[in-house]
mmCIF file of the N, C-alpha and C atoms, coordinates in Angstrom:
data_MODEL
# 
_entry.id   MODEL 
# 
loop_
_atom_site.group_PDB 
_atom_site.id 
_atom_site.type_symbol 
_atom_site.label_atom_id 
_atom_site.label_alt_id 
_atom_site.label_comp_id 
_atom_site.label_asym_id 
_atom_site.label_entity_id 
_atom_site.label_seq_id 
_atom_site.pdbx_PDB_ins_code 
_atom_site.Cartn_x 
_atom_site.Cartn_y 
_atom_site.Cartn_z 
_atom_site.occupancy 
_atom_site.B_iso_or_equiv 
_atom_site.pdbx_formal_charge 
_atom_site.auth_seq_id 
_atom_site.auth_comp_id 
_atom_site.auth_asym_id 
_atom_site.auth_atom_id 
_atom_site.pdbx_PDB_model_num 
ATOM 1   N N  . MET A 1 1  ? 116.925 215.890 58.901 1.00 0.00 ? 1  MET A N  1 
ATOM 2   C CA . MET A 1 1  ? 115.562 215.934 59.701 1.00 0.00 ? 1  MET A CA 1 
ATOM 3   C C  . MET A 1 1  ? 115.818 214.822 60.978 1.00 0.00 ? 1  MET A C  1 
ATOM 4   N N  . ARG A 1 2  ? 115.925 214.291 61.122 1.00 0.00 ? 2  ARG A N  1 
ATOM 5   C CA . ARG A 1 2  ? 115.639 212.831 62.107 1.00 0.00 ? 2  ARG A CA 1 
ATOM 6   C C  . ARG A 1 2  ? 116.114 213.147 63.427 1.00 0.00 ? 2  ARG A C  1 
ATOM 7   N N  . ASP A 1 3  ? 117.620 213.929 63.073 1.00 0.00 ? 3  ASP A N  1 
ATOM 8   C CA . ASP A 1 3  ? 118.395 214.755 64.269 1.00 0.00 ? 3  ASP A CA 1 
ATOM 9   C C  . ASP A 1 3  ? 117.974 215.623 65.032 1.00 0.00 ? 3  ASP A C  1 
ATOM 10  N N  . ARG A 1 4  ? 116.964 216.516 63.955 1.00 0.00 ? 4  ARG A N  1 
ATOM 11  C CA . ARG A 1 4  ? 116.803 217.303 65.120 1.00 0.00 ? 4  ARG A CA 1 
ATOM 12  C C  . ARG A 1 4  ? 115.795 216.894 66.140 1.00 0.00 ? 4  ARG A C  1 
ATOM 13  N N  . TYR A 1 5  ? 114.841 215.918 65.545 1.00 0.00 ? 5  TYR A N  1 
ATOM 14  C CA . TYR A 1 5  ? 113.627 215.467 66.332 1.00 0.00 ? 5  TYR A CA 1 
ATOM 15  C C  . TYR A 1 5  ? 114.792 215.027 67.808 1.00 0.00 ? 5  TYR A C  1 
ATOM 16  N N  . GLY A 1 6  ? 115.531 214.232 67.473 1.00 0.00 ? 6  GLY A N  1 
ATOM 17  C CA . GLY A 1 6  ? 116.254 213.960 68.437 1.00 0.00 ? 6  GLY A CA 1 
ATOM 18  C C  . GLY A 1 6  ? 116.883 214.825 69.416 1.00 0.00 ? 6  GLY A C  1 
ATOM 19  N N  . ILE A 1 7  ? 116.806 215.878 69.130 1.00 0.00 ? 7  ILE A N  1 
ATOM 20  C CA . ILE A 1 7  ? 117.775 217.337 69.393 1.00 0.00 ? 7  ILE A CA 1 
ATOM 21  C C  . ILE A 1 7  ? 116.219 217.729 70.257 1.00 0.00 ? 7  ILE A C  1 
ATOM 22  N N  . VAL A 1 8  ? 115.531 217.960 70.051 1.00 0.00 ? 8  VAL A N  1 
ATOM 23  C CA . VAL A 1 8  ? 114.499 218.548 70.672 1.00 0.00 ? 8  VAL A CA 1 
ATOM 24  C C  . VAL A 1 8  ? 113.974 217.648 71.633 1.00 0.00 ? 8  VAL A C  1 
ATOM 25  N N  . SER A 1 9  ? 113.971 216.219 71.404 1.00 0.00 ? 9  SER A N  1 
ATOM 26  C CA . SER A 1 9  ? 113.604 215.461 72.790 1.00 0.00 ? 9  SER A CA 1 
ATOM 27  C C  . SER A 1 9  ? 114.528 215.807 73.715 1.00 0.00 ? 9  SER A C  1 
ATOM 28  N N  . LEU A 1 10 ? 115.725 215.491 73.370 1.00 0.00 ? 10 LEU A N  1 
ATOM 29  C CA . LEU A 1 10 ? 116.780 215.488 74.720 1.00 0.00 ? 10 LEU A CA 1 
ATOM 30  C C  . LEU A 1 10 ? 116.808 216.483 74.877 1.00 0.00 ? 10 LEU A C  1 
ATOM 31  N N  . LEU A 1 11 ? 116.362 218.082 74.462 1.00 0.00 ? 11 LEU A N  1 
ATOM 32  C CA . LEU A 1 11 ? 116.207 219.463 75.469 1.00 0.00 ? 11 LEU A CA 1 
ATOM 33  C C  . LEU A 1 11 ? 114.908 219.054 76.213 1.00 0.00 ? 11 LEU A C  1 
ATOM 34  N N  . MET A 1 12 ? 114.115 218.747 75.765 1.00 0.00 ? 12 MET A N  1 
ATOM 35  C CA . MET A 1 12 ? 113.103 218.355 76.560 1.00 0.00 ? 12 MET A CA 1 
ATOM 36  C C  . MET A 1 12 ? 112.667 217.375 78.074 1.00 0.00 ? 12 MET A C  1 
ATOM 37  N N  . PHE A 1 13 ? 113.451 216.369 77.894 1.00 0.00 ? 13 PHE A N  1 
ATOM 38  C CA . PHE A 1 13 ? 114.128 215.825 78.579 1.00 0.00 ? 13 PHE A CA 1 
ATOM 39  C C  . PHE A 1 13 ? 115.002 216.138 79.509 1.00 0.00 ? 13 PHE A C  1 
ATOM 40  N N  . VAL A 1 14 ? 115.929 217.033 79.689 1.00 0.00 ? 14 VAL A N  1 
ATOM 41  C CA . VAL A 1 14 ? 116.390 217.917 79.730 1.00 0.00 ? 14 VAL A CA 1 
ATOM 42  C C  . VAL A 1 14 ? 115.693 218.976 80.947 1.00 0.00 ? 14 VAL A C  1 
ATOM 43  N N  . VAL A 1 15 ? 114.738 219.862 79.856 1.00 0.00 ? 15 VAL A N  1 
ATOM 44  C CA . VAL A 1 15 ? 113.802 220.773 80.495 1.00 0.00 ? 15 VAL A CA 1 
ATOM 45  C C  . VAL A 1 15 ? 113.181 220.116 82.045 1.00 0.00 ? 15 VAL A C  1 
ATOM 46  N N  . LYS A 1 16 ? 112.461 218.809 81.420 1.00 0.00 ? 16 LYS A N  1 
ATOM 47  C CA . LYS A 1 16 ? 111.299 218.324 82.357 1.00 0.00 ? 16 LYS A CA 1 
ATOM 48  C C  . LYS A 1 16 ? 112.251 217.565 83.643 1.00 0.00 ? 16 LYS A C  1 
ATOM 49  N N  . ASN A 1 17 ? 113.723 217.498 83.789 1.00 0.00 ? 17 ASN A N  1 
ATOM 50  C CA . ASN A 1 17 ? 114.258 217.309 84.772 1.00 0.00 ? 17 ASN A CA 1 
ATOM 51  C C  . ASN A 1 17 ? 115.242 218.518 85.593 1.00 0.00 ? 17 ASN A C  1 
ATOM 52  N N  . LYS A 1 18 ? 114.991 219.122 85.037 1.00 0.00 ? 18 LYS A N  1 
ATOM 53  C CA . LYS A 1 18 ? 116.206 220.343 85.473 1.00 0.00 ? 18 LYS A CA 1 
ATOM 54  C C  . LYS A 1 18 ? 116.052 220.583 87.086 1.00 0.00 ? 18 LYS A C  1 
ATOM 55  N N  . ASP A 1 19 ? 114.831 220.062 87.595 1.00 0.00 ? 19 ASP A N  1 
ATOM 56  C CA . ASP A 1 19 ? 114.814 220.119 88.891 1.00 0.00 ? 19 ASP A CA 1 
ATOM 57  C C  . ASP A 1 19 ? 116.241 218.950 89.894 1.00 0.00 ? 19 ASP A C  1 
ATOM 58  N N  . PHE A 1 20 ? 116.185 218.170 89.188 1.00 0.00 ? 20 PHE A N  1 
ATOM 59  C CA . PHE A 1 20 ? 117.426 216.990 89.466 1.00 0.00 ? 20 PHE A CA 1 
ATOM 60  C C  . PHE A 1 20 ? 118.462 217.590 89.256 1.00 0.00 ? 20 PHE A C  1 
ATOM 61  N N  . LEU A 1 21 ? 118.881 218.721 88.401 1.00 0.00 ? 21 LEU A N  1 
ATOM 62  C CA . LEU A 1 21 ? 119.935 218.865 87.974 1.00 0.00 ? 21 LEU A CA 1 
ATOM 63  C C  . LEU A 1 21 ? 120.316 220.299 88.694 1.00 0.00 ? 21 LEU A C  1 
ATOM 64  N N  . LYS A 1 22 ? 121.713 220.745 88.813 1.00 0.00 ? 22 LYS A N  1 
ATOM 65  C CA . LYS A 1 22 ? 121.772 221.475 90.015 1.00 0.00 ? 22 LYS A CA 1 
ATOM 66  C C  . LYS A 1 22 ? 122.752 222.819 88.315 1.00 0.00 ? 22 LYS A C  1 
ATOM 67  N N  . SER A 1 23 ? 122.292 223.807 89.565 1.00 0.00 ? 23 SER A N  1 
ATOM 68  C CA . SER A 1 23 ? 122.939 225.209 88.456 1.00 0.00 ? 23 SER A CA 1 
ATOM 69  C C  . SER A 1 23 ? 124.017 225.263 88.460 1.00 0.00 ? 23 SER A C  1 
ATOM 70  N N  . ASN A 1 24 ? 124.632 226.409 88.251 1.00 0.00 ? 24 ASN A N  1 
ATOM 71  C CA . ASN A 1 24 ? 126.108 227.242 88.769 1.00 0.00 ? 24 ASN A CA 1 
ATOM 72  C C  . ASN A 1 24 ? 125.820 227.870 89.748 1.00 0.00 ? 24 ASN A C  1 
ATOM 73  N N  . ILE A 1 25 ? 124.933 228.150 89.939 1.00 0.00 ? 25 ILE A N  1 
ATOM 74  C CA . ILE A 1 25 ? 124.977 229.441 90.859 1.00 0.00 ? 25 ILE A CA 1 
ATOM 75  C C  . ILE A 1 25 ? 124.824 228.560 92.819 1.00 0.00 ? 25 ILE A C  1 
ATOM 76  N N  . ASP A 1 26 ? 124.270 227.182 92.159 1.00 0.00 ? 26 ASP A N  1 
ATOM 77  C CA . ASP A 1 26 ? 124.139 226.537 93.410 1.00 0.00 ? 26 ASP A CA 1 
ATOM 78  C C  . ASP A 1 26 ? 125.467 225.891 93.588 1.00 0.00 ? 26 ASP A C  1 
ATOM 79  N N  . VAL A 1 27 ? 126.639 226.033 93.104 1.00 0.00 ? 27 VAL A N  1 
ATOM 80  C CA . VAL A 1 27 ? 127.869 225.228 92.703 1.00 0.00 ? 27 VAL A CA 1 
ATOM 81  C C  . VAL A 1 27 ? 128.924 226.174 93.419 1.00 0.00 ? 27 VAL A C  1 
ATOM 82  N N  . HIS A 1 28 ? 128.956 227.072 93.063 1.00 0.00 ? 28 HIS A N  1 
ATOM 83  C CA . HIS A 1 28 ? 129.942 228.306 93.539 1.00 0.00 ? 28 HIS A CA 1 
ATOM 84  C C  . HIS A 1 28 ? 128.995 229.301 93.294 1.00 0.00 ? 28 HIS A C  1 
ATOM 85  N N  . SER A 1 29 ? 129.827 230.703 94.134 1.00 0.00 ? 29 SER A N  1 
ATOM 86  C CA . SER A 1 29 ? 129.111 231.912 94.047 1.00 0.00 ? 29 SER A CA 1 
ATOM 87  C C  . SER A 1 29 ? 129.996 233.250 93.256 1.00 0.00 ? 29 SER A C  1 
ATOM 88  N N  . PHE A 1 30 ? 130.470 232.752 92.365 1.00 0.00 ? 30 PHE A N  1 
ATOM 89  C CA . PHE A 1 30 ? 131.057 233.372 91.298 1.00 0.00 ? 30 PHE A CA 1 
ATOM 90  C C  . PHE A 1 30 ? 130.538 234.220 90.336 1.00 0.00 ? 30 PHE A C  1 
ATOM 91  N N  . ASN A 1 31 ? 130.382 235.454 90.421 1.00 0.00 ? 31 ASN A N  1 
ATOM 92  C CA . ASN A 1 31 ? 129.770 236.470 89.363 1.00 0.00 ? 31 ASN A CA 1 
ATOM 93  C C  . ASN A 1 31 ? 130.300 236.105 87.846 1.00 0.00 ? 31 ASN A C  1 
ATOM 94  N N  . ILE A 1 32 ? 129.697 235.119 87.045 1.00 0.00 ? 32 ILE A N  1 
ATOM 95  C CA . ILE A 1 32 ? 130.009 234.880 85.527 1.00 0.00 ? 32 ILE A CA 1 
ATOM 96  C C  . ILE A 1 32 ? 128.582 234.967 84.829 1.00 0.00 ? 32 ILE A C  1 
ATOM 97  N N  . THR A 1 33 ? 129.059 234.836 83.419 1.00 0.00 ? 33 THR A N  1 
ATOM 98  C CA . THR A 1 33 ? 127.609 235.018 82.344 1.00 0.00 ? 33 THR A CA 1 
ATOM 99  C C  . THR A 1 33 ? 127.296 233.466 82.828 1.00 0.00 ? 33 THR A C  1 
ATOM 100 N N  . SER A 1 34 ? 127.632 232.853 82.801 1.00 0.00 ? 34 SER A N  1 
ATOM 101 C CA . SER A 1 34 ? 127.231 231.133 83.224 1.00 0.00 ? 34 SER A CA 1 
ATOM 102 C C  . SER A 1 34 ? 126.332 230.767 84.190 1.00 0.00 ? 34 SER A C  1 
ATOM 103 N N  . HIS A 1 35 ? 125.985 232.187 85.594 1.00 0.00 ? 35 HIS A N  1 
ATOM 104 C CA . HIS A 1 35 ? 125.473 231.977 86.531 1.00 0.00 ? 35 HIS A CA 1 
ATOM 105 C C  . HIS A 1 35 ? 124.273 230.878 86.569 1.00 0.00 ? 35 HIS A C  1 
ATOM 106 N N  . TYR A 1 36 ? 123.907 231.312 85.560 1.00 0.00 ? 36 TYR A N  1 
ATOM 107 C CA . TYR A 1 36 ? 122.538 230.413 85.917 1.00 0.00 ? 36 TYR A CA 1 
ATOM 108 C C  . TYR A 1 36 ? 122.111 229.288 84.531 1.00 0.00 ? 36 TYR A C  1 
ATOM 109 N N  . ASP A 1 37 ? 123.800 228.617 84.061 1.00 0.00 ? 37 ASP A N  1 
ATOM 110 C CA . ASP A 1 37 ? 123.585 227.596 83.373 1.00 0.00 ? 37 ASP A CA 1 
ATOM 111 C C  . ASP A 1 37 ? 123.197 226.416 84.170 1.00 0.00 ? 37 ASP A C  1 
ATOM 112 N N  . LEU A 1 38 ? 123.049 225.387 83.723 1.00 0.00 ? 38 LEU A N  1 
ATOM 113 C CA . LEU A 1 38 ? 123.094 223.993 84.109 1.00 0.00 ? 38 LEU A CA 1 
ATOM 114 C C  . LEU A 1 38 ? 124.735 223.896 84.394 1.00 0.00 ? 38 LEU A C  1 
ATOM 115 N N  . HIS A 1 39 ? 125.100 223.321 85.865 1.00 0.00 ? 39 HIS A N  1 
ATOM 116 C CA . HIS A 1 39 ? 126.551 222.452 85.688 1.00 0.00 ? 39 HIS A CA 1 
ATOM 117 C C  . HIS A 1 39 ? 126.424 221.530 85.797 1.00 0.00 ? 39 HIS A C  1 
ATOM 118 N N  . ILE A 1 40 ? 127.771 221.080 84.727 1.00 0.00 ? 40 ILE A N  1 
ATOM 119 C CA . ILE A 1 40 ? 128.091 220.415 84.059 1.00 0.00 ? 40 ILE A CA 1 
ATOM 120 C C  . ILE A 1 40 ? 129.203 220.011 85.375 1.00 0.00 ? 40 ILE A C  1 
ATOM 121 N N  . PRO A 1 41 ? 129.248 218.961 85.588 1.00 0.00 ? 41 PRO A N  1 
ATOM 122 C CA . PRO A 1 41 ? 130.353 217.948 86.546 1.00 0.00 ? 41 PRO A CA 1 
ATOM 123 C C  . PRO A 1 41 ? 131.361 217.243 86.011 1.00 0.00 ? 41 PRO A C  1 
ATOM 124 N N  . ALA A 1 42 ? 133.179 217.852 86.804 1.00 0.00 ? 42 ALA A N  1 
ATOM 125 C CA . ALA A 1 42 ? 133.705 216.973 85.990 1.00 0.00 ? 42 ALA A CA 1 
ATOM 126 C C  . ALA A 1 42 ? 134.020 216.073 85.605 1.00 0.00 ? 42 ALA A C  1 
ATOM 127 N N  . ALA A 1 43 ? 134.196 215.788 84.529 1.00 0.00 ? 43 ALA A N  1 
ATOM 128 C CA . ALA A 1 43 ? 134.429 214.231 83.936 1.00 0.00 ? 43 ALA A CA 1 
ATOM 129 C C  . ALA A 1 43 ? 135.062 213.942 83.122 1.00 0.00 ? 43 ALA A C  1 
ATOM 130 N N  . ASN A 1 44 ? 136.376 212.559 83.852 1.00 0.00 ? 44 ASN A N  1 
ATOM 131 C CA . ASN A 1 44 ? 137.409 212.511 83.144 1.00 0.00 ? 44 ASN A CA 1 
ATOM 132 C C  . ASN A 1 44 ? 137.210 210.898 82.369 1.00 0.00 ? 44 ASN A C  1 
ATOM 133 N N  . LEU A 1 45 ? 136.053 210.151 82.505 1.00 0.00 ? 45 LEU A N  1 
ATOM 134 C CA . LEU A 1 45 ? 135.818 209.122 81.862 1.00 0.00 ? 45 LEU A CA 1 
ATOM 135 C C  . LEU A 1 45 ? 135.009 208.971 80.269 1.00 0.00 ? 45 LEU A C  1 
ATOM 136 N N  . ALA A 1 46 ? 135.538 209.055 79.881 1.00 0.00 ? 46 ALA A N  1 
ATOM 137 C CA . ALA A 1 46 ? 134.904 209.563 77.798 1.00 0.00 ? 46 ALA A CA 1 
ATOM 138 C C  . ALA A 1 46 ? 133.352 208.634 77.970 1.00 0.00 ? 46 ALA A C  1 
ATOM 139 N N  . VAL A 1 47 ? 133.003 207.469 79.007 1.00 0.00 ? 47 VAL A N  1 
ATOM 140 C CA . VAL A 1 47 ? 132.445 206.784 78.959 1.00 0.00 ? 47 VAL A CA 1 
ATOM 141 C C  . VAL A 1 47 ? 131.150 208.054 79.705 1.00 0.00 ? 47 VAL A C  1 
ATOM 142 N N  . PHE A 1 48 ? 131.206 208.688 80.666 1.00 0.00 ? 48 PHE A N  1 
ATOM 143 C CA . PHE A 1 48 ? 130.375 209.729 81.144 1.00 0.00 ? 48 PHE A CA 1 
ATOM 144 C C  . PHE A 1 48 ? 130.332 210.594 80.602 1.00 0.00 ? 48 PHE A C  1 
ATOM 145 N N  . GLN A 1 49 ? 131.230 211.258 79.472 1.00 0.00 ? 49 GLN A N  1 
ATOM 146 C CA . GLN A 1 49 ? 131.026 212.466 78.543 1.00 0.00 ? 49 GLN A CA 1 
ATOM 147 C C  . GLN A 1 49 ? 130.422 211.897 77.753 1.00 0.00 ? 49 GLN A C  1 
ATOM 148 N N  . LYS A 1 50 ? 130.091 210.814 77.080 1.00 0.00 ? 50 LYS A N  1 
ATOM 149 C CA . LYS A 1 50 ? 129.152 210.297 75.672 1.00 0.00 ? 50 LYS A CA 1 
ATOM 150 C C  . LYS A 1 50 ? 128.111 210.126 76.937 1.00 0.00 ? 50 LYS A C  1 
ATOM 151 N N  . ALA A 1 51 ? 127.310 209.950 78.300 1.00 0.00 ? 51 ALA A N  1 
ATOM 152 C CA . ALA A 1 51 ? 126.136 209.747 78.701 1.00 0.00 ? 51 ALA A CA 1 
ATOM 153 C C  . ALA A 1 51 ? 125.256 210.761 77.813 1.00 0.00 ? 51 ALA A C  1 
ATOM 154 N N  . VAL A 1 52 ? 123.543 210.297 77.862 1.00 0.00 ? 52 VAL A N  1 
ATOM 155 C CA . VAL A 1 52 ? 122.833 211.262 77.006 1.00 0.00 ? 52 VAL A CA 1 
ATOM 156 C C  . VAL A 1 52 ? 122.736 212.886 77.847 1.00 0.00 ? 52 VAL A C  1 
ATOM 157 N N  . TRP A 1 53 ? 122.466 212.496 79.334 1.00 0.00 ? 53 TRP A N  1 
ATOM 158 C CA . TRP A 1 53 ? 122.152 213.594 80.263 1.00 0.00 ? 53 TRP A CA 1 
ATOM 159 C C  . TRP A 1 53 ? 123.325 214.901 80.096 1.00 0.00 ? 53 TRP A C  1 
ATOM 160 N N  . TYR A 1 54 ? 124.126 214.139 79.958 1.00 0.00 ? 54 TYR A N  1 
ATOM 161 C CA . TYR A 1 54 ? 125.489 215.232 80.155 1.00 0.00 ? 54 TYR A CA 1 
ATOM 162 C C  . TYR A 1 54 ? 125.746 216.087 78.935 1.00 0.00 ? 54 TYR A C  1 
ATOM 163 N N  . PHE A 1 55 ? 125.374 215.296 77.352 1.00 0.00 ? 55 PHE A N  1 
ATOM 164 C CA . PHE A 1 55 ? 125.685 216.074 76.483 1.00 0.00 ? 55 PHE A CA 1 
ATOM 165 C C  . PHE A 1 55 ? 123.892 217.184 76.381 1.00 0.00 ? 55 PHE A C  1 
ATOM 166 N N  . GLY A 1 56 ? 123.058 216.345 76.900 1.00 0.00 ? 56 GLY A N  1 
ATOM 167 C CA . GLY A 1 56 ? 121.676 217.751 76.998 1.00 0.00 ? 56 GLY A CA 1 
ATOM 168 C C  . GLY A 1 56 ? 122.042 218.669 77.954 1.00 0.00 ? 56 GLY A C  1 
ATOM 169 N N  . VAL A 1 57 ? 122.874 218.177 78.684 1.00 0.00 ? 57 VAL A N  1 
ATOM 170 C CA . VAL A 1 57 ? 123.025 219.627 79.565 1.00 0.00 ? 57 VAL A CA 1 
ATOM 171 C C  . VAL A 1 57 ? 124.303 220.563 78.858 1.00 0.00 ? 57 VAL A C  1 
ATOM 172 N N  . LYS A 1 58 ? 125.331 220.127 78.000 1.00 0.00 ? 58 LYS A N  1 
ATOM 173 C CA . LYS A 1 58 ? 125.706 220.933 77.645 1.00 0.00 ? 58 LYS A CA 1 
ATOM 174 C C  . LYS A 1 58 ? 124.860 221.789 76.435 1.00 0.00 ? 58 LYS A C  1 
ATOM 175 N N  . LEU A 1 59 ? 124.270 220.847 75.669 1.00 0.00 ? 59 LEU A N  1 
ATOM 176 C CA . LEU A 1 59 ? 123.227 221.776 74.813 1.00 0.00 ? 59 LEU A CA 1 
ATOM 177 C C  . LEU A 1 59 ? 122.476 222.760 75.293 1.00 0.00 ? 59 LEU A C  1 
ATOM 178 N N  . TYR A 1 60 ? 121.691 222.279 76.256 1.00 0.00 ? 60 TYR A N  1 
ATOM 179 C CA . TYR A 1 60 ? 120.626 223.139 76.775 1.00 0.00 ? 60 TYR A CA 1 
ATOM 180 C C  . TYR A 1 60 ? 121.482 224.279 76.764 1.00 0.00 ? 60 TYR A C  1 
ATOM 181 N N  . ASN A 1 61 ? 123.142 224.719 77.992 1.00 0.00 ? 61 ASN A N  1 
ATOM 182 C CA . ASN A 1 61 ? 123.325 225.853 77.924 1.00 0.00 ? 61 ASN A CA 1 
ATOM 183 C C  . ASN A 1 61 ? 124.159 226.302 76.864 1.00 0.00 ? 61 ASN A C  1 
ATOM 184 N N  . HIS A 1 62 ? 124.011 225.635 75.720 1.00 0.00 ? 62 HIS A N  1 
ATOM 185 C CA . HIS A 1 62 ? 124.282 226.655 74.633 1.00 0.00 ? 62 HIS A CA 1 
ATOM 186 C C  . HIS A 1 62 ? 123.293 227.400 73.616 1.00 0.00 ? 62 HIS A C  1 
ATOM 187 N N  . LEU A 1 63 ? 121.655 227.074 74.550 1.00 0.00 ? 63 LEU A N  1 
ATOM 188 C CA . LEU A 1 63 ? 120.765 228.024 73.901 1.00 0.00 ? 63 LEU A CA 1 
ATOM 189 C C  . LEU A 1 63 ? 120.408 229.220 73.932 1.00 0.00 ? 63 LEU A C  1 
ATOM 190 N N  . LEU A 1 64 ? 120.110 230.140 73.247 1.00 0.00 ? 64 LEU A N  1 
ATOM 191 C CA . LEU A 1 64 ? 120.212 231.583 73.802 1.00 0.00 ? 64 LEU A CA 1 
ATOM 192 C C  . LEU A 1 64 ? 119.616 231.539 75.531 1.00 0.00 ? 64 LEU A C  1 
ATOM 193 N N  . PRO A 1 65 ? 119.467 232.949 75.809 1.00 0.00 ? 65 PRO A N  1 
ATOM 194 C CA . PRO A 1 65 ? 118.912 233.097 77.487 1.00 0.00 ? 65 PRO A CA 1 
ATOM 195 C C  . PRO A 1 65 ? 117.372 233.324 77.289 1.00 0.00 ? 65 PRO A C  1 
ATOM 196 N N  . THR A 1 66 ? 116.883 233.644 75.972 1.00 0.00 ? 66 THR A N  1 
ATOM 197 C CA . THR A 1 66 ? 115.246 234.049 75.702 1.00 0.00 ? 66 THR A CA 1 
ATOM 198 C C  . THR A 1 66 ? 114.950 232.305 75.663 1.00 0.00 ? 66 THR A C  1 
ATOM 199 N N  . LEU A 1 67 ? 115.472 231.603 75.261 1.00 0.00 ? 67 LEU A N  1 
ATOM 200 C CA . LEU A 1 67 ? 115.193 230.271 75.549 1.00 0.00 ? 67 LEU A CA 1 
ATOM 201 C C  . LEU A 1 67 ? 114.892 229.605 76.368 1.00 0.00 ? 67 LEU A C  1 
ATOM 202 N N  . LYS A 1 68 ? 116.114 229.787 77.640 1.00 0.00 ? 68 LYS A N  1 
ATOM 203 C CA . LYS A 1 68 ? 116.371 229.223 78.911 1.00 0.00 ? 68 LYS A CA 1 
ATOM 204 C C  . LYS A 1 68 ? 115.128 229.483 79.435 1.00 0.00 ? 68 LYS A C  1 
ATOM 205 N N  . GLN A 1 69 ? 114.825 230.844 79.071 1.00 0.00 ? 69 GLN A N  1 
ATOM 206 C CA . GLN A 1 69 ? 113.512 231.438 79.493 1.00 0.00 ? 69 GLN A CA 1 
ATOM 207 C C  . GLN A 1 69 ? 112.494 231.146 80.111 1.00 0.00 ? 69 GLN A C  1 
ATOM 208 N N  . LEU A 1 70 ? 112.184 230.300 78.687 1.00 0.00 ? 70 LEU A N  1 
ATOM 209 C CA . LEU A 1 70 ? 110.781 229.660 78.215 1.00 0.00 ? 70 LEU A CA 1 
ATOM 210 C C  . LEU A 1 70 ? 110.766 228.494 78.821 1.00 0.00 ? 70 LEU A C  1 
ATOM 211 N N  . SER A 1 71 ? 111.775 227.647 79.507 1.00 0.00 ? 71 SER A N  1 
ATOM 212 C CA . SER A 1 71 ? 111.643 226.446 79.991 1.00 0.00 ? 71 SER A CA 1 
ATOM 213 C C  . SER A 1 71 ? 111.109 226.255 81.226 1.00 0.00 ? 71 SER A C  1 
ATOM 214 N N  . HIS A 1 72 ? 110.291 227.205 81.409 1.00 0.00 ? 72 HIS A N  1 
ATOM 215 C CA . HIS A 1 72 ? 110.115 227.254 82.723 1.00 0.00 ? 72 HIS A CA 1 
ATOM 216 C C  . HIS A 1 72 ? 108.607 226.830 82.219 1.00 0.00 ? 72 HIS A C  1 
ATOM 217 N N  . ASP A 1 73 ? 108.180 226.545 80.963 1.00 0.00 ? 73 ASP A N  1 
ATOM 218 C CA . ASP A 1 73 ? 107.088 226.794 80.692 1.00 0.00 ? 73 ASP A CA 1 
ATOM 219 C C  . ASP A 1 73 ? 106.839 225.599 78.746 1.00 0.00 ? 73 ASP A C  1 
ATOM 220 N N  . ILE A 1 74 ? 106.833 224.281 79.393 1.00 0.00 ? 74 ILE A N  1 
ATOM 221 C CA . ILE A 1 74 ? 107.180 223.322 78.536 1.00 0.00 ? 74 ILE A CA 1 
ATOM 222 C C  . ILE A 1 74 ? 106.477 223.346 77.498 1.00 0.00 ? 74 ILE A C  1 
ATOM 223 N N  . SER A 1 75 ? 105.630 224.140 77.889 1.00 0.00 ? 75 SER A N  1 
ATOM 224 C CA . SER A 1 75 ? 104.861 224.109 75.503 1.00 0.00 ? 75 SER A CA 1 
ATOM 225 C C  . SER A 1 75 ? 105.302 225.208 74.870 1.00 0.00 ? 75 SER A C  1 
ATOM 226 N N  . LYS A 1 76 ? 105.346 226.476 75.964 1.00 0.00 ? 76 LYS A N  1 
ATOM 227 C CA . LYS A 1 76 ? 105.856 227.667 74.911 1.00 0.00 ? 76 LYS A CA 1 
ATOM 228 C C  . LYS A 1 76 ? 107.383 227.081 74.494 1.00 0.00 ? 76 LYS A C  1 
ATOM 229 N N  . PHE A 1 77 ? 108.098 226.796 75.602 1.00 0.00 ? 77 PHE A N  1 
ATOM 230 C CA . PHE A 1 77 ? 109.726 226.122 75.119 1.00 0.00 ? 77 PHE A CA 1 
ATOM 231 C C  . PHE A 1 77 ? 109.733 225.269 74.172 1.00 0.00 ? 77 PHE A C  1 
ATOM 232 N N  . LYS A 1 78 ? 108.577 224.184 74.081 1.00 0.00 ? 78 LYS A N  1 
ATOM 233 C CA . LYS A 1 78 ? 108.755 223.122 72.875 1.00 0.00 ? 78 LYS A CA 1 
ATOM 234 C C  . LYS A 1 78 ? 108.373 224.089 71.679 1.00 0.00 ? 78 LYS A C  1 
ATOM 235 N N  . ALA A 1 79 ? 107.492 224.812 71.204 1.00 0.00 ? 79 ALA A N  1 
ATOM 236 C CA . ALA A 1 79 ? 107.127 225.958 70.167 1.00 0.00 ? 79 ALA A CA 1 
ATOM 237 C C  . ALA A 1 79 ? 108.337 226.592 69.839 1.00 0.00 ? 79 ALA A C  1 
ATOM 238 N N  . ALA A 1 80 ? 108.904 227.359 71.257 1.00 0.00 ? 80 ALA A N  1 
ATOM 239 C CA . ALA A 1 80 ? 109.914 228.368 70.503 1.00 0.00 ? 80 ALA A CA 1 
ATOM 240 C C  . ALA A 1 80 ? 111.246 227.440 69.696 1.00 0.00 ? 80 ALA A C  1 
ATOM 241 N N  . LEU A 1 81 ? 111.170 225.710 69.908 1.00 0.00 ? 81 LEU A N  1 
ATOM 242 C CA . LEU A 1 81 ? 112.208 225.111 69.470 1.00 0.00 ? 81 LEU A CA 1 
ATOM 243 C C  . LEU A 1 81 ? 112.048 224.961 67.841 1.00 0.00 ? 81 LEU A C  1 
# 
């Protein structure tokens, strides 16, 4: 149960700071299914890959599209989680 709250708070952190993160559409113009996912920069260092925000972006990108659409309204997004 404790891990669930950690994941929810991590996703809430990503949603609240989405303005500071790039989406794949900002980085390239390829027509792919992950077009509107958040961009994960290439990282060679394990320390960088273990960063909280890096894991949060990866977690956000694995959400269902309906949940991602709710991320514009923080209260609805949190209730849906």
